[in-house]
Structure formats: C-alpha cells, structure tokens
C-alpha positions as CSV (number, residue, x, y, z in Angstrom):
1,M,34.8,-66.8,13.7
2,R,37.6,-64.2,13.2
3,S,37.1,-62.4,16.5
4,W,36.7,-65.6,18.1
5,W,40.4,-66.7,17.0
6,R,41.8,-63.4,18.2
7,E,40.1,-63.5,21.8
8,I,41.3,-67.1,22.1
9,G,45.0,-65.8,20.6
10,S,44.9,-62.9,23.4
11,L,44.4,-65.2,26.2
12,I,47.1,-67.4,25.5
13,L,49.9,-65.7,23.6
14,P,52.1,-63.3,25.8
15,T,51.7,-59.9,24.6
16,P,53.4,-56.6,25.4
17,C,51.2,-53.9,27.0
18,P,49.0,-52.2,24.2
19,G,49.4,-49.2,26.2
20,C,52.9,-48.6,26.3
21,G,54.6,-51.8,24.6
22,A,56.4,-52.6,27.9
23,G,56.5,-56.5,29.3
24,R,55.1,-59.4,27.9
25,T,51.9,-59.9,30.5
26,G,49.0,-57.6,28.6
27,L,48.0,-53.8,30.1
28,C,50.1,-52.7,32.6
29,G,49.6,-51.1,36.0
30,E,50.5,-47.3,34.6
31,C,48.4,-48.1,31.6
32,A,45.5,-49.1,33.5
33,D,45.5,-46.1,36.0
34,A,45.5,-44.0,32.8
35,L,41.9,-45.4,31.8
36,W,40.6,-45.4,35.5
37,G,42.7,-44.3,37.9
38,G,41.6,-40.8,37.8
39,P,38.5,-38.8,38.9
40,A,35.8,-39.0,35.9
41,F,35.6,-35.6,34.4
42,R,32.9,-33.7,32.2
43,V,33.5,-32.7,28.5
44,S,31.8,-30.3,26.6
45,P,32.1,-29.5,22.6
46,V,32.3,-26.0,21.5
47,P,30.0,-25.2,20.0
48,V,27.6,-27.8,22.0
49,P,25.4,-29.6,19.7
50,P,21.9,-29.4,20.5
51,G,20.4,-32.3,22.2
52,L,23.4,-33.1,23.5
53,P,23.3,-34.4,27.4
54,D,26.3,-34.2,30.2
55,V,29.0,-36.2,28.6
56,H,31.5,-37.7,31.5
57,A,34.9,-39.2,30.4
58,A,36.8,-41.5,32.4
59,A,40.3,-40.9,30.7
60,R,42.0,-38.4,28.7
61,Y,42.5,-39.1,25.1
62,A,46.2,-39.1,24.7
63,D,49.3,-41.6,25.1
64,R,48.9,-44.7,27.3
65,A,44.8,-44.4,27.2
66,R,44.6,-43.2,23.1
67,A,46.9,-46.6,22.5
68,V,44.6,-49.5,24.0
69,L,41.5,-48.1,22.8
70,L,43.4,-48.1,19.3
71,A,44.7,-51.6,20.2
72,H,40.8,-52.4,20.4
73,K,39.2,-50.9,18.3
74,E,41.6,-51.0,15.2
75,R,43.8,-54.1,15.8
76,G,41.3,-56.5,17.6
77,A,42.7,-56.7,20.8
78,L,39.5,-57.7,22.4
79,I,40.9,-58.9,26.2
80,L,40.9,-55.3,26.2
81,A,37.1,-55.2,26.2
82,A,37.1,-55.9,30.1
83,P,39.5,-52.9,31.2
84,L,37.7,-50.6,29.0
85,G,34.3,-51.6,30.2
86,R,35.7,-51.0,33.4
87,A,37.1,-47.3,32.5
88,L,33.6,-46.7,30.9
89,A,32.0,-47.7,34.2
90,V,33.8,-44.9,35.9
91,G,32.4,-42.1,33.6
92,V,28.8,-44.1,33.7
93,T,28.9,-43.6,37.6
94,A,29.9,-40.0,37.5
95,A,26.9,-39.6,34.8
96,C,24.6,-41.1,37.4
97,A,25.5,-39.3,40.4
98,A,22.6,-37.1,40.5
99,R,20.4,-39.6,39.9
100,P,18.1,-41.6,42.1
101,P,20.2,-44.5,43.4
102,G,18.6,-48.0,42.7
103,A,16.7,-46.8,40.0
104,P,17.1,-49.0,36.8
105,F,18.8,-47.9,33.3
106,S,19.8,-49.0,30.1
107,L,23.5,-48.2,28.4
108,V,22.9,-48.0,24.9
109,P,26.2,-48.1,22.9
110,V,26.6,-45.5,20.0
111,P,26.7,-47.8,17.0
112,S,29.4,-48.0,14.5
113,A,28.5,-48.4,10.7
114,A,28.5,-52.0,9.3
115,S,31.2,-51.5,7.3
116,A,33.5,-50.7,9.5
117,V,31.8,-53.8,11.8
118,A,33.0,-55.5,8.7
119,R,36.5,-54.4,8.7
120,R,37.1,-54.8,11.9
121,G,35.8,-58.0,12.7
122,H,34.0,-56.9,15.7
123,D,31.9,-53.6,16.9
124,P,34.3,-52.1,19.8
125,V,31.4,-50.0,21.5
126,R,29.3,-52.6,21.8
127,R,31.7,-55.2,23.5
128,I,32.9,-52.3,25.8
129,A,29.4,-51.3,26.8
130,A,28.2,-55.3,27.8
131,A,31.5,-55.1,29.6
132,A,30.7,-52.2,31.3
133,A,27.2,-53.2,32.5
134,A,28.8,-56.6,33.9
135,C,31.2,-54.3,36.3
136,L,28.4,-52.0,37.4
137,R,25.9,-55.1,38.2
138,R,28.7,-56.4,40.4
139,E,28.6,-52.9,42.2
140,G,25.0,-53.5,42.8
141,L,23.6,-51.2,40.1
142,D,20.7,-52.2,38.3
143,V,21.9,-51.7,34.8
144,R,21.9,-53.5,31.3
145,A,23.3,-53.0,28.3
146,C,21.1,-52.8,25.2
147,P,22.8,-52.5,21.9
148,A,19.1,-50.3,20.7
149,L,20.3,-48.3,17.9
150,R,21.5,-48.6,14.4
151,Q,22.8,-46.7,11.7
152,R,20.9,-45.9,8.3
153,P,23.4,-47.1,5.0
154,G,25.1,-43.8,3.5
155,V,26.6,-42.3,6.2
156,A,30.2,-41.2,5.4
157,D,33.2,-41.8,7.5
158,Q,33.4,-39.1,10.6
159,S,37.2,-39.1,10.5
160,G,38.4,-35.8,9.3
161,L,35.2,-34.0,9.0
162,T,34.3,-30.5,10.9
163,A,32.1,-30.4,13.7
164,A,29.5,-29.2,11.3
165,R,30.3,-31.4,8.6
166,R,29.7,-34.1,11.6
167,A,26.7,-33.0,12.5
168,A,24.9,-32.6,8.8
169,N,26.5,-36.1,8.2
170,L,24.8,-37.8,11.2
171,A,21.5,-36.2,11.2
172,G,18.8,-38.7,11.2
173,A,21.4,-41.1,11.0
174,L,20.2,-43.3,13.8
175,T,16.8,-45.3,14.7
176,V,15.8,-47.2,17.6
177,R,15.1,-51.2,16.9
178,R,11.7,-52.3,17.2
179,N,11.0,-53.4,20.6
180,R,14.5,-52.5,22.2
181,V,13.5,-49.9,24.3
182,A,10.2,-48.7,26.1
183,P,9.0,-45.5,26.4
184,G,9.8,-44.1,29.5
185,E,13.1,-46.2,29.7
186,R,16.2,-44.8,31.4
187,V,18.7,-44.5,29.3
188,L,22.2,-43.4,29.4
189,L,24.4,-43.5,26.2
190,V,27.9,-44.4,25.7
191,D,30.8,-44.3,23.2
192,D,34.6,-44.8,23.2
193,L,35.3,-41.4,22.4
194,V,33.7,-37.9,22.1
195,T,35.3,-35.6,20.0
196,T,32.3,-32.9,18.3
197,G,29.7,-34.9,20.2
198,A,27.5,-35.2,17.0
199,S,27.3,-39.0,17.4
200,L,26.3,-38.9,21.0
201,A,23.6,-36.0,20.1
202,E,22.1,-38.0,17.4
203,A,22.1,-41.0,19.7
204,A,19.8,-38.7,22.2
205,R,17.8,-37.7,19.3
206,A,16.6,-41.2,18.2
207,V,16.2,-42.7,22.2
208,R,14.0,-39.7,22.6
209,A,11.9,-40.1,19.3
210,A,11.4,-43.7,21.0
211,G,9.9,-42.3,23.9
212,A,12.9,-43.3,26.2
213,E,14.5,-40.8,28.7
214,V,18.3,-40.0,28.5
215,I,20.0,-39.6,31.5
216,G,23.2,-38.8,30.5
217,A,26.3,-40.1,28.5
218,A,29.4,-41.8,29.2
219,V,32.7,-42.4,27.3
220,V,36.3,-44.1,28.2
221,A,38.0,-41.1,27.0
222,G,38.3,-37.1,26.2
223,P,40.0,-34.9,24.7
224,S,43.0,-33.9,27.1
225,G,43.4,-30.2,27.9
226,E,47.0,-30.3,26.0
227,W,45.3,-31.9,22.9
228,S,42.5,-29.0,22.8
229,A,44.8,-26.3,23.4
230,R,47.5,-27.4,20.2
231,G,44.3,-27.8,18.0
232,R,44.6,-30.8,15.9
233,G,42.1,-30.1,13.7
234,A,38.9,-27.9,13.6
235,S,36.7,-30.9,15.5
236,E,39.2,-31.3,18.1
237,K,40.4,-27.9,19.0
238,A,37.2,-26.6,20.6
239,F,36.6,-28.1,23.9
240,R,35.9,-27.1,27.2
241,I,37.0,-29.8,30.4
242,S,36.0,-29.3,33.6
243,S,36.9,-31.7,36.4
244,G,34.4,-34.2,37.6
245,E,36.1,-33.9,41.2
C-alpha cells in the first residue's frame, strides 16, 4: 500500500528533477542523457571476483545518475523505474552484442535483502529489471524479467565492506527459487550498480548451479573514471573501465 501511494503521488504531483533539482516536471533532458545518452561501457573490478561475467553499464555513477538512482532506491521515487529501466536496457543491449540475434533470454535481478525491501517499501532492482524487459520487448527482443534469486537470512549489509569482505559475506548467499529457471536457459544478470562485483559473481554462481547459462551482466551505472581515481574506499578505488564503443 505504501508503494502504491508513492506511485500515485509521483504521477499527480509536480516534482523537481531528481537528478539536478531543476524545474517541476520530473526527470529533465540533461539527467536523462546522463543515464542513457552515451555508449555503454564495460566495467571490471580489480581484482575480478571468480566467476564474474562481463559487466556492461549505461551510465557513470556520479552526479546526476547517482542522484536519480538514490531517489528511486532510497526515497521511493517509483516513477523513475521506467527511465532507469531504459538505461539498464542500454547496458543489456551492449552485453548481448556478441550473442545470436533473436535468441530468447531472461533478465535475472540481484535480489535485495528482505530487511532492505521492508525498509524501502519496494525492491528497486526488480522494478528496474521489469521496466528494462518491457523496453527491450518493444525493440523486438525475446526477453522476460525473472526474479529467480533469493537471499538467505543473515547476510550483512554490504555498505562499507572491502572487496574481500563483500565476497566472504556473500559466499553461498543466493539460491534459485524452485522452477524459476530451466537447465540450459540463457540468463543475463542485472543490478542497479556494480562496485566490487561480489553480488553479481555470487548471482552467477547460483544461476550456474541451477544449470542455466549466464550470458553476461548489465547495470544502470558503474564507477566513473574520476571516482575510481580518487579512491573513496577500498571497494571503490580499484576499477578499470574500458569504452564499449
């Protein structure tokens, strides 16, 4: 009910742009361009977690894109699921570039902890994945969003953990829900953001254990070059970023 009221309110009430605060008509053109206006790029954490598939991002996690992601994720601006889904679709398209055209596949979101979903009143990545799948189907792709993964209880909050501690915290943390993915099914993992890659690597392990094929991963945003160079923490400073052009 809480998320329903949020969604209705965001549709009928004039709001400033969540990315820059300008205007009263929601997401502005400049902030939309920051999300999906440029080419997707590949992001690889250093070190690369074992089993991590190739990850493509649509936007740099800085400034406008960061503000939009946080508004959706933490402040319940649910109307932003559609533009964030469009951005995720850009990353998905890049991740699928080397794959056979027309072959069906599923977008499997990295799940949030149950406590985080309860606190926020929604599961942000699940919403964005559904919006991305709808966007991609309009482009003629045979794709579905499949929330197949669940997180076991007792996983600590990842915020502030180093890459090594994130990997240890998430080891064995995810399982595939019964009958959600079939053996041999082509799966592309999705998340809102990549930092150390530990969450996506664990998701890949769980999906492969169920017999499905992981064909890649996509996120809305990855670390920007400046953010990586400044080194704002052990989990954020060691990235190499290559252009997807």
